[in-house]
PyMOL Python script that loads the backbone (N, CA, C, O; Angstrom):
from pymol import cmd

cmd.read_pdbstr("""\
ATOM      1  N   MET A   1       0.786  -1.236   0.055  1.00  0.00           N
ATOM      2  CA  MET A   1      -0.051  -0.033   0.066  1.00  0.00           C
ATOM      3  C   MET A   1       0.827   1.178   0.041  1.00  0.00           C
ATOM      4  O   MET A   1       1.705   1.218   0.902  1.00  0.00           O
ATOM      5  N   THR A   2       0.723   2.314  -0.927  1.00  0.00           N
ATOM      6  CA  THR A   2       1.332   3.288  -1.103  1.00  0.00           C
ATOM      7  C   THR A   2       1.071   4.371  -0.038  1.00  0.00           C
ATOM      8  O   THR A   2       0.014   4.219   0.574  1.00  0.00           O
ATOM      9  N   PHE A   3       1.876   5.507   0.328  1.00  0.00           N
ATOM     10  CA  PHE A   3       1.578   6.344   1.326  1.00  0.00           C
ATOM     11  C   PHE A   3       0.318   7.168   1.066  1.00  0.00           C
ATOM     12  O   PHE A   3      -0.474   7.429   1.972  1.00  0.00           O
ATOM     13  N   ALA A   4       0.167   7.538  -0.099  1.00  0.00           N
ATOM     14  CA  ALA A   4      -1.188   7.945  -0.496  1.00  0.00           C
ATOM     15  C   ALA A   4      -2.397   7.233  -0.183  1.00  0.00           C
ATOM     16  O   ALA A   4      -3.301   7.795   0.435  1.00  0.00           O
ATOM     17  N   GLU A   5      -2.491   5.908  -0.603  1.00  0.00           N
ATOM     18  CA  GLU A   5      -3.454   5.040  -0.250  1.00  0.00           C
ATOM     19  C   GLU A   5      -3.652   4.755   1.194  1.00  0.00           C
ATOM     20  O   GLU A   5      -4.772   4.479   1.623  1.00  0.00           O
ATOM     21  N   GLN A   6      -2.431   4.823   2.084  1.00  0.00           N
ATOM     22  CA  GLN A   6      -2.655   4.851   3.459  1.00  0.00           C
ATOM     23  C   GLN A   6      -3.348   5.997   4.026  1.00  0.00           C
ATOM     24  O   GLN A   6      -4.239   5.881   4.868  1.00  0.00           O
ATOM     25  N   LEU A   7      -2.919   7.142   3.543  1.00  0.00           N
ATOM     26  CA  LEU A   7      -3.509   8.468   4.133  1.00  0.00           C
ATOM     27  C   LEU A   7      -5.087   8.418   3.507  1.00  0.00           C
ATOM     28  O   LEU A   7      -5.961   8.904   4.224  1.00  0.00           O
ATOM     29  N   THR A   8      -5.370   8.010   2.570  1.00  0.00           N
ATOM     30  CA  THR A   8      -6.696   7.959   1.852  1.00  0.00           C
ATOM     31  C   THR A   8      -7.418   6.994   2.785  1.00  0.00           C
ATOM     32  O   THR A   8      -8.562   7.374   3.034  1.00  0.00           O
ATOM     33  N   ALA A   9      -7.132   6.065   3.261  1.00  0.00           N
ATOM     34  CA  ALA A   9      -7.620   4.918   4.004  1.00  0.00           C
ATOM     35  C   ALA A   9      -8.081   5.292   5.192  1.00  0.00           C
ATOM     36  O   ALA A   9      -9.207   5.065   5.636  1.00  0.00           O
ATOM     37  N   PHE A  10      -6.891   6.078   5.897  1.00  0.00           N
ATOM     38  CA  PHE A  10      -6.927   6.729   7.367  1.00  0.00           C
ATOM     39  C   PHE A  10      -7.858   7.800   7.354  1.00  0.00           C
ATOM     40  O   PHE A  10      -8.678   7.883   8.268  1.00  0.00           O
ATOM     41  N   LEU A  11      -7.835   8.605   6.462  1.00  0.00           N
ATOM     42  CA  LEU A  11      -8.720   9.963   6.419  1.00  0.00           C
ATOM     43  C   LEU A  11      -9.786   9.687   5.478  1.00  0.00           C
ATOM     44  O   LEU A  11      -9.615   9.929   4.284  1.00  0.00           O
ATOM     45  N   THR A  12     -11.053   9.119   5.985  1.00  0.00           N
ATOM     46  CA  THR A  12     -12.166   8.775   5.269  1.00  0.00           C
ATOM     47  C   THR A  12     -13.206   9.862   5.334  1.00  0.00           C
ATOM     48  O   THR A  12     -14.140   9.854   4.532  1.00  0.00           O
ATOM     49  N   THR A  13     -13.091  10.764   6.220  1.00  0.00           N
ATOM     50  CA  THR A  13     -14.392  11.881   6.428  1.00  0.00           C
ATOM     51  C   THR A  13     -13.691  13.107   6.029  1.00  0.00           C
ATOM     52  O   THR A  13     -12.485  13.285   6.200  1.00  0.00           O
ATOM     53  N   PRO A  14     -14.599  14.046   5.422  1.00  0.00           N
ATOM     54  CA  PRO A  14     -14.287  15.561   5.484  1.00  0.00           C
ATOM     55  C   PRO A  14     -13.632  16.112   6.520  1.00  0.00           C
ATOM     56  O   PRO A  14     -12.666  16.848   6.318  1.00  0.00           O
ATOM     57  N   ALA A  15     -14.110  15.802   7.862  1.00  0.00           N
ATOM     58  CA  ALA A  15     -13.585  16.253   8.844  1.00  0.00           C
ATOM     59  C   ALA A  15     -12.280  16.102   9.365  1.00  0.00           C
ATOM     60  O   ALA A  15     -11.602  16.986   9.890  1.00  0.00           O
ATOM     61  N   SER A  16     -11.948  14.808   9.166  1.00  0.00           N
ATOM     62  CA  SER A  16     -10.367  14.347   9.288  1.00  0.00           C
ATOM     63  C   SER A  16      -9.695  14.880   8.180  1.00  0.00           C
ATOM     64  O   SER A  16      -8.552  15.115   8.571  1.00  0.00           O
ATOM     65  N   ARG A  17      -9.794  15.158   7.137  1.00  0.00           N
ATOM     66  CA  ARG A  17      -9.189  15.760   6.023  1.00  0.00           C
ATOM     67  C   ARG A  17      -9.020  17.214   6.247  1.00  0.00           C
ATOM     68  O   ARG A  17      -8.054  17.812   5.772  1.00  0.00           O
ATOM     69  N   THR A  18      -9.984  17.835   6.997  1.00  0.00           N
ATOM     70  CA  THR A  18      -9.926  19.265   7.385  1.00  0.00           C
ATOM     71  C   THR A  18      -8.773  19.427   8.509  1.00  0.00           C
ATOM     72  O   THR A  18      -8.014  20.396   8.527  1.00  0.00           O
ATOM     73  N   LYS A  19      -8.729  18.402   9.414  1.00  0.00           N
ATOM     74  CA  LYS A  19      -7.666  18.560  10.363  1.00  0.00           C
ATOM     75  C   LYS A  19      -6.361  18.533   9.841  1.00  0.00           C
ATOM     76  O   LYS A  19      -5.384  19.144  10.273  1.00  0.00           O
ATOM     77  N   LEU A  20      -6.437  17.628   8.691  1.00  0.00           N
ATOM     78  CA  LEU A  20      -4.884  17.347   8.186  1.00  0.00           C
ATOM     79  C   LEU A  20      -4.564  18.699   7.619  1.00  0.00           C
ATOM     80  O   LEU A  20      -3.478  19.196   7.914  1.00  0.00           O
ATOM     81  N   VAL A  21      -5.363  19.323   6.867  1.00  0.00           N
ATOM     82  CA  VAL A  21      -5.189  20.533   6.169  1.00  0.00           C
ATOM     83  C   VAL A  21      -4.697  21.632   7.300  1.00  0.00           C
ATOM     84  O   VAL A  21      -3.690  22.334   7.206  1.00  0.00           O
ATOM     85  N   ILE A  22      -5.559  21.619   8.293  1.00  0.00           N
ATOM     86  CA  ILE A  22      -5.032  22.650   9.437  1.00  0.00           C
ATOM     87  C   ILE A  22      -3.844  22.376   9.995  1.00  0.00           C
ATOM     88  O   ILE A  22      -3.103  23.324  10.258  1.00  0.00           O
ATOM     89  N   LEU A  23      -3.456  21.113  10.267  1.00  0.00           N
ATOM     90  CA  LEU A  23      -2.192  20.789  10.664  1.00  0.00           C
ATOM     91  C   LEU A  23      -1.134  20.875  10.107  1.00  0.00           C
ATOM     92  O   LEU A  23      -0.080  21.016  10.729  1.00  0.00           O
ATOM     93  N   ARG A  24      -1.225  20.797   8.629  1.00  0.00           N
ATOM     94  CA  ARG A  24      -0.256  20.960   7.802  1.00  0.00           C
ATOM     95  C   ARG A  24      -0.051  22.595   7.592  1.00  0.00           C
ATOM     96  O   ARG A  24       1.019  23.020   7.156  1.00  0.00           O
ATOM     97  N   ALA A  25      -1.096  23.439   7.915  1.00  0.00           N
ATOM     98  CA  ALA A  25      -0.847  24.887   7.745  1.00  0.00           C
ATOM     99  C   ALA A  25      -0.265  25.251   8.893  1.00  0.00           C
ATOM    100  O   ALA A  25       0.684  26.009   8.693  1.00  0.00           O
ATOM    101  N   ILE A  26      -0.496  24.968  10.178  1.00  0.00           N
ATOM    102  CA  ILE A  26       0.262  25.259  11.501  1.00  0.00           C
ATOM    103  C   ILE A  26       1.807  24.868  11.349  1.00  0.00           C
ATOM    104  O   ILE A  26       2.676  25.430  12.015  1.00  0.00           O
ATOM    105  N   TRP A  27       2.097  23.782  10.349  1.00  0.00           N
ATOM    106  CA  TRP A  27       3.393  23.395  10.043  1.00  0.00           C
ATOM    107  C   TRP A  27       4.163  24.177   9.344  1.00  0.00           C
ATOM    108  O   TRP A  27       5.346  24.443   9.561  1.00  0.00           O
ATOM    109  N   ARG A  28       3.357  24.619   8.337  1.00  0.00           N
ATOM    110  CA  ARG A  28       4.107  25.798   7.230  1.00  0.00           C
ATOM    111  C   ARG A  28       4.306  26.981   7.759  1.00  0.00           C
ATOM    112  O   ARG A  28       5.051  27.748   7.150  1.00  0.00           O
ATOM    113  N   ASP A  29       3.664  27.430   9.065  1.00  0.00           N
ATOM    114  CA  ASP A  29       4.263  28.633   9.602  1.00  0.00           C
ATOM    115  C   ASP A  29       5.680  28.552  10.071  1.00  0.00           C
ATOM    116  O   ASP A  29       5.998  27.818  11.007  1.00  0.00           O
ATOM    117  N   ARG A  30       6.479  29.256   9.465  1.00  0.00           N
ATOM    118  CA  ARG A  30       7.852  29.021   9.808  1.00  0.00           C
ATOM    119  C   ARG A  30       8.408  29.464  11.204  1.00  0.00           C
ATOM    120  O   ARG A  30       9.470  29.056  11.674  1.00  0.00           O
ATOM    121  N   TYR A  31       7.509  30.402  11.841  1.00  0.00           N
ATOM    122  CA  TYR A  31       7.751  30.607  13.426  1.00  0.00           C
ATOM    123  C   TYR A  31       7.478  29.521  14.163  1.00  0.00           C
ATOM    124  O   TYR A  31       8.213  29.164  15.084  1.00  0.00           O
ATOM    125  N   VAL A  32       6.534  28.980  13.867  1.00  0.00           N
ATOM    126  CA  VAL A  32       5.808  27.771  14.692  1.00  0.00           C
ATOM    127  C   VAL A  32       6.866  26.712  14.566  1.00  0.00           C
ATOM    128  O   VAL A  32       7.382  26.226  15.572  1.00  0.00           O
ATOM    129  N   ARG A  33       7.229  26.311  13.238  1.00  0.00           N
ATOM    130  CA  ARG A  33       7.868  25.311  12.671  1.00  0.00           C
ATOM    131  C   ARG A  33       9.269  25.474  13.543  1.00  0.00           C
ATOM    132  O   ARG A  33       9.799  24.497  14.071  1.00  0.00           O
ATOM    133  N   GLY A  34       9.774  26.723  13.630  1.00  0.00           N
ATOM    134  CA  GLY A  34      11.279  26.888  14.378  1.00  0.00           C
ATOM    135  C   GLY A  34      11.178  26.424  15.841  1.00  0.00           C
ATOM    136  O   GLY A  34      12.129  25.965  16.475  1.00  0.00           O
ATOM    137  N   ARG A  35       9.908  26.591  16.323  1.00  0.00           N
ATOM    138  CA  ARG A  35       9.819  26.081  17.746  1.00  0.00           C
ATOM    139  C   ARG A  35       9.527  24.713  17.827  1.00  0.00           C
ATOM    140  O   ARG A  35       9.655  24.205  18.941  1.00  0.00           O
ATOM    141  N   LEU A  36       9.163  24.000  16.897  1.00  0.00           N
ATOM    142  CA  LEU A  36       8.730  22.468  16.963  1.00  0.00           C
ATOM    143  C   LEU A  36       9.875  21.692  16.508  1.00  0.00           C
ATOM    144  O   LEU A  36       9.694  20.474  16.501  1.00  0.00           O
ATOM    145  N   THR A  37      11.212  22.193  16.058  1.00  0.00           N
ATOM    146  CA  THR A  37      12.267  21.279  15.574  1.00  0.00           C
ATOM    147  C   THR A  37      13.524  21.901  16.338  1.00  0.00           C
ATOM    148  O   THR A  37      13.582  22.927  17.016  1.00  0.00           O
ATOM    149  N   CYS A  38      14.560  20.924  16.005  1.00  0.00           N
ATOM    150  CA  CYS A  38      15.839  21.273  16.732  1.00  0.00           C
ATOM    151  C   CYS A  38      16.708  22.070  15.638  1.00  0.00           C
ATOM    152  O   CYS A  38      16.630  21.752  14.452  1.00  0.00           O
ATOM    153  N   LYS A  39      17.379  22.918  15.991  1.00  0.00           N
ATOM    154  CA  LYS A  39      18.148  23.863  14.968  1.00  0.00           C
ATOM    155  C   LYS A  39      19.121  22.775  14.243  1.00  0.00           C
ATOM    156  O   LYS A  39      19.829  21.953  14.823  1.00  0.00           O
ATOM    157  N   GLY A  40      18.993  22.957  12.892  1.00  0.00           N
ATOM    158  CA  GLY A  40      19.815  22.005  11.962  1.00  0.00           C
ATOM    159  C   GLY A  40      19.046  20.915  11.731  1.00  0.00           C
ATOM    160  O   GLY A  40      19.648  20.129  11.001  1.00  0.00           O
ATOM    161  N   GLU A  41      17.861  20.497  12.076  1.00  0.00           N
ATOM    162  CA  GLU A  41      17.128  19.359  11.766  1.00  0.00           C
ATOM    163  C   GLU A  41      15.982  19.639  11.118  1.00  0.00           C
ATOM    164  O   GLU A  41      15.603  20.806  11.208  1.00  0.00           O
ATOM    165  N   GLN A  42      15.288  18.850  10.455  1.00  0.00           N
ATOM    166  CA  GLN A  42      13.938  19.072   9.791  1.00  0.00           C
ATOM    167  C   GLN A  42      12.696  18.478  10.413  1.00  0.00           C
ATOM    168  O   GLN A  42      11.630  19.094  10.399  1.00  0.00           O
ATOM    169  N   GLY A  43      12.838  17.202  10.996  1.00  0.00           N
ATOM    170  CA  GLY A  43      11.682  16.707  11.586  1.00  0.00           C
ATOM    171  C   GLY A  43      11.201  17.327  12.709  1.00  0.00           C
ATOM    172  O   GLY A  43      11.900  18.105  13.359  1.00  0.00           O
ATOM    173  N   VAL A  44       9.953  17.024  13.027  1.00  0.00           N
ATOM    174  CA  VAL A  44       9.043  17.556  14.238  1.00  0.00           C
ATOM    175  C   VAL A  44       9.479  16.961  15.377  1.00  0.00           C
ATOM    176  O   VAL A  44       9.914  15.816  15.252  1.00  0.00           O
ATOM    177  N   ILE A  45       9.471  17.507  16.580  1.00  0.00           N
ATOM    178  CA  ILE A  45       9.644  16.967  17.909  1.00  0.00           C
ATOM    179  C   ILE A  45       8.279  16.729  18.505  1.00  0.00           C
ATOM    180  O   ILE A  45       7.714  17.701  19.008  1.00  0.00           O
ATOM    181  N   TYR A  46       7.658  15.510  18.508  1.00  0.00           N
ATOM    182  CA  TYR A  46       6.315  15.125  18.906  1.00  0.00           C
ATOM    183  C   TYR A  46       6.043  15.907  20.205  1.00  0.00           C
ATOM    184  O   TYR A  46       4.939  16.452  20.193  1.00  0.00           O
ATOM    185  N   GLU A  47       6.751  16.094  21.294  1.00  0.00           N
ATOM    186  CA  GLU A  47       6.231  16.709  22.658  1.00  0.00           C
ATOM    187  C   GLU A  47       6.241  17.950  22.230  1.00  0.00           C
ATOM    188  O   GLU A  47       5.223  18.529  22.609  1.00  0.00           O
ATOM    189  N   ARG A  48       6.992  18.665  21.561  1.00  0.00           N
ATOM    190  CA  ARG A  48       6.722  20.035  21.268  1.00  0.00           C
ATOM    191  C   ARG A  48       5.529  20.435  20.590  1.00  0.00           C
ATOM    192  O   ARG A  48       4.847  21.415  20.889  1.00  0.00           O
ATOM    193  N   LEU A  49       5.287  19.540  19.564  1.00  0.00           N
ATOM    194  CA  LEU A  49       4.022  19.500  18.648  1.00  0.00           C
ATOM    195  C   LEU A  49       2.857  19.559  19.652  1.00  0.00           C
ATOM    196  O   LEU A  49       1.994  20.437  19.678  1.00  0.00           O
ATOM    197  N   CYS A  50       2.953  18.535  20.449  1.00  0.00           N
ATOM    198  CA  CYS A  50       1.726  18.286  21.358  1.00  0.00           C
ATOM    199  C   CYS A  50       1.426  19.586  22.373  1.00  0.00           C
ATOM    200  O   CYS A  50       0.326  20.096  22.588  1.00  0.00           O
ATOM    201  N   GLU A  51       2.652  19.953  22.905  1.00  0.00           N
ATOM    202  CA  GLU A  51       2.433  21.170  23.522  1.00  0.00           C
ATOM    203  C   GLU A  51       1.797  22.405  22.917  1.00  0.00           C
ATOM    204  O   GLU A  51       0.899  23.083  23.416  1.00  0.00           O
ATOM    205  N   HIS A  52       2.316  22.558  21.942  1.00  0.00           N
ATOM    206  CA  HIS A  52       1.830  23.813  20.791  1.00  0.00           C
ATOM    207  C   HIS A  52       0.408  23.703  20.619  1.00  0.00           C
ATOM    208  O   HIS A  52      -0.351  24.651  20.820  1.00  0.00           O
ATOM    209  N   LEU A  53       0.014  22.500  20.232  1.00  0.00           N
ATOM    210  CA  LEU A  53      -1.432  22.023  19.677  1.00  0.00           C
ATOM    211  C   LEU A  53      -2.400  22.193  21.155  1.00  0.00           C
ATOM    212  O   LEU A  53      -3.458  22.819  21.097  1.00  0.00           O
ATOM    213  N   LYS A  54      -2.013  21.690  22.221  1.00  0.00           N
ATOM    214  CA  LYS A  54      -2.843  21.835  23.643  1.00  0.00           C
ATOM    215  C   LYS A  54      -2.921  23.276  23.846  1.00  0.00           C
ATOM    216  O   LYS A  54      -4.003  23.603  24.334  1.00  0.00           O
ATOM    217  N   ALA A  55      -1.983  24.405  23.590  1.00  0.00           N
ATOM    218  CA  ALA A  55      -2.300  25.720  23.822  1.00  0.00           C
ATOM    219  C   ALA A  55      -3.006  26.469  22.645  1.00  0.00           C
ATOM    220  O   ALA A  55      -3.521  27.576  22.800  1.00  0.00           O
ATOM    221  N   THR A  56      -2.997  25.756  21.393  1.00  0.00           N
ATOM    222  CA  THR A  56      -3.438  26.529  20.539  1.00  0.00           C
ATOM    223  C   THR A  56      -4.894  25.977  19.788  1.00  0.00           C
ATOM    224  O   THR A  56      -5.776  26.692  19.312  1.00  0.00           O
ATOM    225  N   ASN A  57      -4.855  24.550  19.837  1.00  0.00           N
ATOM    226  CA  ASN A  57      -5.900  23.822  19.074  1.00  0.00           C
ATOM    227  C   ASN A  57      -5.989  22.523  19.762  1.00  0.00           C
ATOM    228  O   ASN A  57      -5.541  21.593  19.091  1.00  0.00           O
ATOM    229  N   PRO A  58      -6.442  22.218  20.907  1.00  0.00           N
ATOM    230  CA  PRO A  58      -6.645  20.940  21.639  1.00  0.00           C
ATOM    231  C   PRO A  58      -7.115  19.798  20.764  1.00  0.00           C
ATOM    232  O   PRO A  58      -6.549  18.709  20.859  1.00  0.00           O
ATOM    233  N   ALA A  59      -8.128  19.982  19.907  1.00  0.00           N
ATOM    234  CA  ALA A  59      -8.762  19.092  19.248  1.00  0.00           C
ATOM    235  C   ALA A  59      -7.657  18.293  18.379  1.00  0.00           C
ATOM    236  O   ALA A  59      -7.841  17.104  18.118  1.00  0.00           O
ATOM    237  N   LEU A  60      -6.715  18.854  18.019  1.00  0.00           N
ATOM    238  CA  LEU A  60      -5.551  18.322  17.105  1.00  0.00           C
ATOM    239  C   LEU A  60      -4.523  17.277  17.862  1.00  0.00           C
ATOM    240  O   LEU A  60      -3.764  16.494  17.292  1.00  0.00           O
ATOM    241  N   VAL A  61      -4.670  17.443  19.195  1.00  0.00           N
ATOM    242  CA  VAL A  61      -3.879  16.422  19.721  1.00  0.00           C
ATOM    243  C   VAL A  61      -4.192  14.998  19.519  1.00  0.00           C
ATOM    244  O   VAL A  61      -3.388  14.142  19.149  1.00  0.00           O
ATOM    245  N   SER A  62      -5.614  14.803  19.836  1.00  0.00           N
ATOM    246  CA  SER A  62      -5.868  13.380  19.532  1.00  0.00           C
ATOM    247  C   SER A  62      -5.567  13.108  18.023  1.00  0.00           C
ATOM    248  O   SER A  62      -4.924  12.092  17.760  1.00  0.00           O
ATOM    249  N   PHE A  63      -5.882  13.742  17.238  1.00  0.00           N
ATOM    250  CA  PHE A  63      -5.684  13.509  15.788  1.00  0.00           C
ATOM    251  C   PHE A  63      -4.189  13.129  15.594  1.00  0.00           C
ATOM    252  O   PHE A  63      -3.911  12.169  14.876  1.00  0.00           O
ATOM    253  N   ILE A  64      -3.219  13.850  16.211  1.00  0.00           N
ATOM    254  CA  ILE A  64      -1.926  13.596  15.967  1.00  0.00           C
ATOM    255  C   ILE A  64      -1.416  12.345  16.714  1.00  0.00           C
ATOM    256  O   ILE A  64      -0.414  11.717  16.373  1.00  0.00           O
ATOM    257  N   ASP A  65      -2.212  12.041  17.777  1.00  0.00           N
ATOM    258  CA  ASP A  65      -1.993  10.744  18.642  1.00  0.00           C
ATOM    259  C   ASP A  65      -2.574   9.592  17.839  1.00  0.00           C
ATOM    260  O   ASP A  65      -2.026   8.490  17.833  1.00  0.00           O
ATOM    261  N   SER A  66      -3.681   9.850  17.164  1.00  0.00           N
ATOM    262  CA  SER A  66      -4.164   8.641  16.126  1.00  0.00           C
ATOM    263  C   SER A  66      -3.248   8.372  14.923  1.00  0.00           C
ATOM    264  O   SER A  66      -3.031   7.276  14.407  1.00  0.00           O
ATOM    265  N   ILE A  67      -2.747   9.572  14.566  1.00  0.00           N
ATOM    266  CA  ILE A  67      -1.729   9.244  13.361  1.00  0.00           C
ATOM    267  C   ILE A  67      -0.447   8.479  13.696  1.00  0.00           C
ATOM    268  O   ILE A  67       0.079   7.654  12.948  1.00  0.00           O
ATOM    269  N   ALA A  68       0.033   8.876  15.010  1.00  0.00           N
ATOM    270  CA  ALA A  68       1.182   8.314  15.765  1.00  0.00           C
ATOM    271  C   ALA A  68       1.038   6.927  15.846  1.00  0.00           C
ATOM    272  O   ALA A  68       2.074   6.278  15.704  1.00  0.00           O
ATOM    273  N   THR A  69      -0.273   6.165  16.091  1.00  0.00           N
ATOM    274  CA  THR A  69      -0.537   4.916  16.107  1.00  0.00           C
ATOM    275  C   THR A  69      -0.620   4.148  15.159  1.00  0.00           C
ATOM    276  O   THR A  69      -0.880   2.962  15.357  1.00  0.00           O
ATOM    277  N   THR A  70      -0.399   4.694  13.789  1.00  0.00           N
ATOM    278  CA  THR A  70      -0.487   3.921  12.524  1.00  0.00           C
ATOM    279  C   THR A  70       0.998   3.737  12.169  1.00  0.00           C
ATOM    280  O   THR A  70       1.883   4.050  12.965  1.00  0.00           O
ATOM    281  N   SER A  71       1.234   3.249  11.015  1.00  0.00           N
ATOM    282  CA  SER A  71       2.474   2.969  10.284  1.00  0.00           C
ATOM    283  C   SER A  71       3.051   4.223   9.625  1.00  0.00           C
ATOM    284  O   SER A  71       4.202   4.200   9.189  1.00  0.00           O
ATOM    285  N   MET A  72       2.210   5.431   9.530  1.00  0.00           N
ATOM    286  CA  MET A  72       2.622   6.531   8.819  1.00  0.00           C
ATOM    287  C   MET A  72       3.476   7.334   9.933  1.00  0.00           C
ATOM    288  O   MET A  72       3.160   7.474  11.115  1.00  0.00           O
ATOM    289  N   HIS A  73       4.557   7.798   9.329  1.00  0.00           N
ATOM    290  CA  HIS A  73       5.333   8.618   9.926  1.00  0.00           C
ATOM    291  C   HIS A  73       4.932  10.183  10.013  1.00  0.00           C
ATOM    292  O   HIS A  73       4.612  10.736   8.961  1.00  0.00           O
ATOM    293  N   LEU A  74       4.934  10.835  11.080  1.00  0.00           N
ATOM    294  CA  LEU A  74       4.343  12.060  11.285  1.00  0.00           C
ATOM    295  C   LEU A  74       5.106  13.071  10.555  1.00  0.00           C
ATOM    296  O   LEU A  74       4.451  13.985  10.053  1.00  0.00           O
ATOM    297  N   ASP A  75       6.409  13.069  10.402  1.00  0.00           N
ATOM    298  CA  ASP A  75       7.289  13.954   9.395  1.00  0.00           C
ATOM    299  C   ASP A  75       6.671  13.939   7.990  1.00  0.00           C
ATOM    300  O   ASP A  75       6.485  14.924   7.276  1.00  0.00           O
ATOM    301  N   ALA A  76       6.399  12.723   7.727  1.00  0.00           N
ATOM    302  CA  ALA A  76       5.927  12.669   6.194  1.00  0.00           C
ATOM    303  C   ALA A  76       4.523  13.130   6.052  1.00  0.00           C
ATOM    304  O   ALA A  76       4.079  13.650   5.028  1.00  0.00           O
ATOM    305  N   VAL A  77       3.813  12.898   7.203  1.00  0.00           N
ATOM    306  CA  VAL A  77       2.385  13.494   6.973  1.00  0.00           C
ATOM    307  C   VAL A  77       2.338  15.022   6.923  1.00  0.00           C
ATOM    308  O   VAL A  77       1.503  15.566   6.201  1.00  0.00           O
ATOM    309  N   LEU A  78       3.146  15.701   7.614  1.00  0.00           N
ATOM    310  CA  LEU A  78       3.462  17.118   7.622  1.00  0.00           C
ATOM    311  C   LEU A  78       4.122  17.557   6.526  1.00  0.00           C
ATOM    312  O   LEU A  78       3.778  18.685   6.173  1.00  0.00           O
ATOM    313  N   MET A  79       5.085  16.955   5.772  1.00  0.00           N
ATOM    314  CA  MET A  79       6.137  17.539   5.015  1.00  0.00           C
ATOM    315  C   MET A  79       5.819  17.142   3.463  1.00  0.00           C
ATOM    316  O   MET A  79       5.939  18.019   2.607  1.00  0.00           O
ATOM    317  N   VAL A  80       5.436  15.893   3.116  1.00  0.00           N
ATOM    318  CA  VAL A  80       5.373  15.505   1.787  1.00  0.00           C
ATOM    319  C   VAL A  80       4.266  16.112   1.085  1.00  0.00           C
ATOM    320  O   VAL A  80       3.125  16.060   1.544  1.00  0.00           O
ATOM    321  N   PRO A  81       4.573  16.744  -0.121  1.00  0.00           N
ATOM    322  CA  PRO A  81       3.720  17.599  -0.913  1.00  0.00           C
ATOM    323  C   PRO A  81       2.362  16.540  -1.263  1.00  0.00           C
ATOM    324  O   PRO A  81       2.495  15.389  -1.678  1.00  0.00           O
ATOM    325  N   MET A  82       1.204  17.138  -1.023  1.00  0.00           N
ATOM    326  CA  MET A  82       0.076  16.108  -1.444  1.00  0.00           C
ATOM    327  C   MET A  82      -0.997  17.030  -1.773  1.00  0.00           C
ATOM    328  O   MET A  82      -1.005  18.162  -1.290  1.00  0.00           O
ATOM    329  N   GLN A  83      -1.986  16.584  -2.635  1.00  0.00           N
ATOM    330  CA  GLN A  83      -3.382  17.308  -2.760  1.00  0.00           C
ATOM    331  C   GLN A  83      -4.240  16.464  -2.020  1.00  0.00           C
ATOM    332  O   GLN A  83      -4.276  15.240  -2.146  1.00  0.00           O
ATOM    333  N   ILE A  84      -5.078  17.278  -1.078  1.00  0.00           N
ATOM    334  CA  ILE A  84      -5.994  16.530  -0.058  1.00  0.00           C
ATOM    335  C   ILE A  84      -7.342  17.058  -0.381  1.00  0.00           C
ATOM    336  O   ILE A  84      -7.699  18.109   0.150  1.00  0.00           O
ATOM    337  N   PRO A  85      -8.216  16.355  -1.299  1.00  0.00           N
ATOM    338  CA  PRO A  85      -9.564  16.558  -1.345  1.00  0.00           C
ATOM    339  C   PRO A  85     -10.456  16.488  -0.274  1.00  0.00           C
ATOM    340  O   PRO A  85     -10.528  15.486   0.438  1.00  0.00           O
ATOM    341  N   LEU A  86     -11.250  17.643  -0.088  1.00  0.00           N
ATOM    342  CA  LEU A  86     -12.100  17.557   1.021  1.00  0.00           C
ATOM    343  C   LEU A  86     -13.230  16.531   0.981  1.00  0.00           C
ATOM    344  O   LEU A  86     -13.926  16.340   1.977  1.00  0.00           O
ATOM    345  N   THR A  87     -13.416  15.874  -0.152  1.00  0.00           N
ATOM    346  CA  THR A  87     -14.396  14.950  -0.427  1.00  0.00           C
ATOM    347  C   THR A  87     -13.862  13.517  -0.240  1.00  0.00           C
ATOM    348  O   THR A  87     -12.784  13.384   0.340  1.00  0.00           O
ATOM    349  N   ARG A  88     -14.513  12.459  -0.676  1.00  0.00           N
ATOM    350  CA  ARG A  88     -14.075  11.206  -0.438  1.00  0.00           C
ATOM    351  C   ARG A  88     -13.008  10.809  -1.774  1.00  0.00           C
ATOM    352  O   ARG A  88     -12.767   9.609  -1.901  1.00  0.00           O
ATOM    353  N   GLN A  89     -12.491  11.582  -2.572  1.00  0.00           N
ATOM    354  CA  GLN A  89     -11.656  11.414  -3.485  1.00  0.00           C
ATOM    355  C   GLN A  89     -10.413  10.823  -2.930  1.00  0.00           C
ATOM    356  O   GLN A  89     -10.246  10.870  -1.711  1.00  0.00           O
ATOM    357  N   PRO A  90      -9.513  10.265  -3.706  1.00  0.00           N
ATOM    358  CA  PRO A  90      -8.397   9.782  -3.114  1.00  0.00           C
ATOM    359  C   PRO A  90      -7.384  10.919  -2.870  1.00  0.00           C
ATOM    360  O   PRO A  90      -7.481  11.960  -3.519  1.00  0.00           O
ATOM    361  N   ILE A  91      -6.438  10.750  -1.973  1.00  0.00           N
ATOM    362  CA  ILE A  91      -5.311  11.740  -1.747  1.00  0.00           C
ATOM    363  C   ILE A  91      -4.186  11.462  -2.678  1.00  0.00           C
ATOM    364  O   ILE A  91      -3.728  10.328  -2.826  1.00  0.00           O
ATOM    365  N   THR A  92      -3.725  12.561  -3.334  1.00  0.00           N
ATOM    366  CA  THR A  92      -2.653  12.074  -4.265  1.00  0.00           C
ATOM    367  C   THR A  92      -1.529  13.063  -4.022  1.00  0.00           C
ATOM    368  O   THR A  92      -1.631  14.223  -3.621  1.00  0.00           O
ATOM    369  N   LEU A  93      -0.282  12.285  -4.388  1.00  0.00           N
ATOM    370  CA  LEU A  93       0.839  12.942  -4.410  1.00  0.00           C
ATOM    371  C   LEU A  93       1.357  13.540  -5.661  1.00  0.00           C
ATOM    372  O   LEU A  93       1.179  12.859  -6.671  1.00  0.00           O
ATOM    373  N   PRO A  94       1.965  14.683  -5.802  1.00  0.00           N
ATOM    374  CA  PRO A  94       2.319  14.883  -7.193  1.00  0.00           C
ATOM    375  C   PRO A  94       3.602  14.256  -7.730  1.00  0.00           C
ATOM    376  O   PRO A  94       4.322  13.646  -6.940  1.00  0.00           O
ATOM    377  N   LEU A  95       3.916  14.353  -8.916  1.00  0.00           N
ATOM    378  CA  LEU A  95       5.008  13.386  -9.242  1.00  0.00           C
ATOM    379  C   LEU A  95       6.134  14.420  -9.332  1.00  0.00           C
ATOM    380  O   LEU A  95       7.281  14.062  -9.595  1.00  0.00           O
TER     381      LEU A  95
END
""", "prot")
cmd.dss("prot")
cmd.show_as("cartoon", "prot")
cmd.util.cbc("prot")
cmd.orient("prot")
């Protein structure tokens, strides 16, 4: 199963896909991203992300917890370019 297929299978509702879009928008904010990573590294520090979300958007904490329990890597979910339709169409990764 490809990464896009895993995301499509995991995010079955428009609400869950909206949460992913919001989470990725938070990650794209360079000021927030600077606080969630170590200097010189690109990956997210899970604990810092949880603390930030608890303070700003507590509903997303359970969402990232559910992502962490799957075989998908949180860094990939945040960083890989993808098209996320808010309908039940499949999530696609640009070539």
